[in-house]
C-alpha positions in Angstrom: 0.0 0.1 -0.1 1.4 3.4 -0.9 1.6 5.9 2.1 1.6 9.7 1.5 1.9 12.6 3.5 0.3 15.0 1.2 -2.0 15.1 -2.0 0.3 14.4 -4.6 0.1 10.8 -6.2 2.7 9.6 -8.5 1.8 10.1 -12.1 1.9 6.4 -12.8 -0.9 5.8 -10.3 -4.4 5.1 -11.4 -7.3 7.5 -10.6 -9.0 6.8 -7.4 -12.2 6.0 -5.6 -11.5 8.0 -2.2 -12.9 7.3 1.4 -12.5 10.4 3.6 -12.7 10.6 7.5 -10.7 10.5 10.6 -11.2 6.5 10.9 -10.3 6.2 14.4 -10.5 2.6 15.4 -11.7 1.7 11.8 -14.8 0.0 13.3 -17.7 -1.7 11.4 -19.1 1.2 10.2 -15.8 2.2 8.6 -15.3 -1.2 7.4 -18.7 -1.2 5.6 -17.6 1.9 3.8 -14.1 0.4 2.9 -16.0 -2.9 1.8 -18.0 -0.5 -0.7 -14.8 1.6 -1.6 -12.7 -1.6 -2.5 -16.0 -3.0 -4.6 -16.8 0.0 -6.5 -13.1 1.1 -7.4 -12.5 -2.5 -8.7 -15.6 -2.4 -10.8 -14.6 1.1 -12.3 -11.0 0.1 -12.6 -9.6 2.8 -9.9 -7.3 2.5 -7.0 -9.0 2.6 -3.7 -7.3 5.4 -1.7 -8.2 6.5 2.0 -7.8 10.3 3.0 -7.5 10.6 6.6 -5.9 13.1 9.0 -2.9 12.7 11.4 -4.9 13.9 14.5 -8.5 14.3 16.0 -9.6 17.9 14.7 -10.1 18.9 18.3 -6.4 18.2 19.0 -5.8 21.6 17.2 -9.3 23.3 17.3 -9.7 22.7 21.1 -6.3 21.5 22.7 -6.7 19.4 25.5 -10.5 18.0 24.6 -9.6 15.7 21.9 -10.5 12.2 22.4 -7.6 9.5 23.2 -6.9 7.7 19.8 -8.3 3.9 19.7 -5.3 3.1 17.5 -2.2 4.6 16.1 -0.9 5.1 12.8 0.8 1.8 12.5 -2.0 -0.1 13.4 -4.2 1.9 11.1 -2.3 1.6 8.0 -1.8 -2.1 8.8 -5.6 -2.6 9.1 -6.3 -0.5 6.0 -4.2 -2.4 3.8 -5.7 -5.8 5.0 -8.9 -4.4 3.8 -7.8 -3.7 0.4 -6.8 -0.1 0.4 -4.0 0.7 -2.2 -3.3 4.1 -0.7 -3.1 6.1 2.2 -2.9 9.8 2.2 -2.4 11.4 5.7 -3.1 15.0 6.2 -1.8 17.2 8.7 -4.7 19.0 10.4 -3.5 22.3 10.9 -4.5 26.0 10.6 -4.4 26.1 7.0 -5.9 22.9 6.6 -9.1 24.1 9.1 -9.6 27.4 6.9 -10.1 25.6 3.7 -13.6 26.0 2.3 -15.3 23.2 0.9 -14.5 24.3 -2.4 -10.7 24.7 -1.6 -10.6 21.2 0.2 -11.7 19.7 -3.2 -9.3 21.3 -5.4 -6.4 21.1 -2.9 -6.9 17.6 -1.8 -9.2 15.5 -4.1 -8.2 17.0 -7.5 -4.5 16.2 -7.1 -5.2 12.5 -6.4 -7.8 12.2 -9.5 -10.8 11.3 -7.5 -13.5 10.0 -9.6 -15.6 8.8 -6.9 -15.7 9.8 -3.1 -17.3 8.0 -0.3 -17.8 9.5 3.0 -19.7 8.3 6.2 -23.4 9.5 7.3 -22.9 12.9 8.8 -19.6 13.6 7.3 -18.8 17.4 7.5 -15.7 19.2 5.6 -14.4 22.5 5.1 -14.3 25.7 7.5 -16.2 24.9 10.5 -17.9 22.1 9.1 -19.7 24.0 6.2 -19.9 21.3 3.4 -21.6 17.9 4.0 -23.0 15.6 1.2 -25.0 17.8 -0.6 -22.2 20.3 -1.2 -19.9 17.3 -1.7 -22.2 16.2 -4.6 -22.8 19.6 -6.0 -18.9 19.9 -6.2 -18.2 16.5 -7.6 -20.9 17.5 -10.5 -18.5 20.8 -11.2 -15.0 18.7 -10.7 -15.9 15.4 -12.3 -16.5 13.0 -9.6 -19.2 11.4 -8.0 -20.2 11.2 -4.1 -21.9 8.5 -2.1 -22.6 8.5 1.6 -22.7 5.2 3.7 -25.2 4.9 6.4 -24.1 4.3 9.7 -24.1 0.7 11.1 -26.2 0.1 14.3 -25.1 -2.3 17.4 -28.1 -3.0 19.3 -29.9 0.5 19.8 -26.7 2.5 19.2 -25.0 3.5 16.1 -21.2 2.1 15.9 -19.2 5.1 16.4 -15.7 5.7 17.7 -17.2 7.4 21.0 -19.1 4.4 21.9 -16.0 2.2 21.3 -14.0 4.4 23.7 -16.6 4.2 26.2 -16.5 0.7 26.3 -12.7 0.2 26.2 -13.0 3.0 29.3 -15.3 0.5 31.2 -13.4 -2.6 30.5 -16.2 -4.1 28.2 -14.5 -5.7 25.3 -17.3 -7.8 24.7 -19.2 -4.6 23.5 -15.9 -2.8 22.1 -14.9 -6.0 20.1 -17.9 -6.3 18.6 -18.4 -2.8 17.4 -14.6 -3.1 16.0 -15.2 -6.3 14.3 -11.9 -7.8 16.0 -10.1 -7.9 19.3 -8.9 -4.6 20.5 -5.1 -4.3 20.5 -2.4 -2.3 22.3 1.2 -3.1 20.5 4.5 -1.7 21.5 8.0 -2.5 22.2 8.8 -4.7 25.8 11.0 -2.8 28.0 13.0 -3.9 30.9 11.3 -3.2 34.2 11.6 -3.7 37.9 11.3 -7.6 37.2 9.2 -8.0 40.4 6.9 -10.4 38.2 9.9 -12.5 37.6 11.0 -12.7 41.2 7.5 -13.9 42.4 7.0 -16.5 39.4 4.8 -15.0 37.1 7.2 -12.9 34.7 5.7 -9.9 32.7 6.4 -8.2 29.4 6.3 -4.4 29.9 5.1 -2.4 27.0 6.6 0.9 26.3 4.5 3.9 27.2 4.6 5.1 23.7 2.7 2.0 22.5 -0.3 2.2 19.9 -3.8 1.2 20.8 -5.9 2.8 23.9 -5.4 1.2 27.2 -8.5 0.1 29.1 -9.5 1.0 32.8 -7.1 -0.5 35.1 -7.5 -4.1 35.6 -6.7 -7.7 34.6 -7.7 -8.8 31.3 -7.7 -12.3 29.3 -6.1 -12.1 26.1 -3.3 -13.1 23.7 0.2 -11.8 23.2 1.6 -12.2 19.7 5.3 -12.3 19.1 7.4 -13.5 16.2 4.2 -14.7 14.7 3.3 -17.0 17.5 0.2 -16.3 19.6 0.4 -16.9 23.3 -2.3 -16.8 26.0 -1.7 -14.1 28.3 -3.1 -12.6 31.3 -2.8 -8.6 30.7 -2.8 -6.3 33.6 -3.3 -2.5 33.3 -2.6 -0.1 36.1 -0.9 2.6 38.0 3.4 2.2 38.6 3.9 4.5 41.4 7.3 4.8 40.8 6.9 6.5 37.3 5.2 9.9 38.0 4.8 11.1 34.0 2.8 8.6 32.5 1.9 6.0 35.4 -0.4 3.4 33.6 1.3 0.8 32.1 0.4 -2.4 30.5 2.4 -5.8 31.7 1.5 -9.1 29.9 2.1 -12.3 31.5 2.5 -15.3 29.0 0.5 -18.1 30.7 2.7 -21.2 31.3 5.7 -20.0 30.0 8.8 -18.5 31.8 11.4 -19.0 29.1 10.7 -16.4 26.5 13.0 -13.5 26.1 10.7 -10.7 24.6 12.8 -7.7 25.5 13.2 -5.2 23.1 10.7 -7.0 20.7 7.6 -5.6 19.3 4.5 -7.5 20.7 1.0 -7.3 20.4 -1.3 -7.4 23.3 -5.0 -8.5 22.2 -8.1 -8.1 24.5 -10.6 -10.6 25.0 -12.3 -9.7 28.4 -11.8 -8.4 31.6 -11.3 -10.7 34.9 -11.3 -8.4 37.4 -10.7 -4.8 38.2 -7.4 -3.3 39.7 -6.9 -3.6 43.4 -4.0 -3.1 45.5 -2.9 -5.6 47.8 -1.7 -5.4 51.5 1.1 -8.1 51.2 3.2 -9.8 48.6 1.6 -13.0 49.6 -1.9 -11.9 49.0 -0.9 -10.2 45.8 0.9 -13.7 44.6 -2.3 -15.7 45.7 -4.6 -13.4 43.5 -2.3 -13.4 40.6 -2.5 -17.4 40.4 -6.3 -16.7 40.6 -6.2 -14.4 37.7 -4.2 -16.6 35.8 -6.7 -19.6 36.3 -9.4 -17.1 35.4 -8.0 -16.0 32.0 -7.4 -19.9 31.3 -10.9 -20.4 31.7 -11.9 -17.6 29.4 -9.4 -18.5 26.6 -10.2 -22.2 26.8 -6.9 -23.1 27.7 
């Protein structure tokens, strides 16, 4: 998949069908849009392109109020490629982009990638202060030679599938709901760092993921899931909690591979996948109580995972 940071396709690249959006999470609603994008692009002999932004607009427009990202840029690119995207154009959301009128956005960012078909989700807004929607996009398409199509929202139960609802579910440790809306198990991935090695000392060695890992951390607690390393999937107990000795970014993800104490994961990129919360976070008065609880947690994770 071709990855670009501006709207400038190589001359030899095909004309495009384009999906536009933030696409945080790439949930079932987004996947429906991408399925349509790939299908229509193949029918028309176009390349399937995704036009996204490097951050949530509120990170620039209302700093400090923006929601946490569900997935990171590396995760996003990999998922999009697996869904059939031929190109990913990631625009920097800054003052210049925010000031563009709908027409200027089309001229600056859709015409250079030779868009012939543009797909957006229901309720999509673009241009200065969200002044453009599907009506304006269709009108501009008539002028500039592309067709615009709006893809309806996917509903989960009584709620529309949205990044907001997924964040709420992850924040509550409710992966049964979050994973259904995502259409896959949520993951955090990053490099394994050296920790204080307390887990190894008490018989439960853990892989400590770097604090710049991608993938939104759930509420503090213990989770049954899987750890992937070097193409191998291991059953795991993930612990998300507070490390009082690290003040800057206290919340950490530590993962214990169940039944294995011989793995050397240091300095490797691993992926931790969440299946179900087995208990909320708690502090224990003594090391003996902590060890007993960890043993109980591991057994609970085995049951969830069918190990």
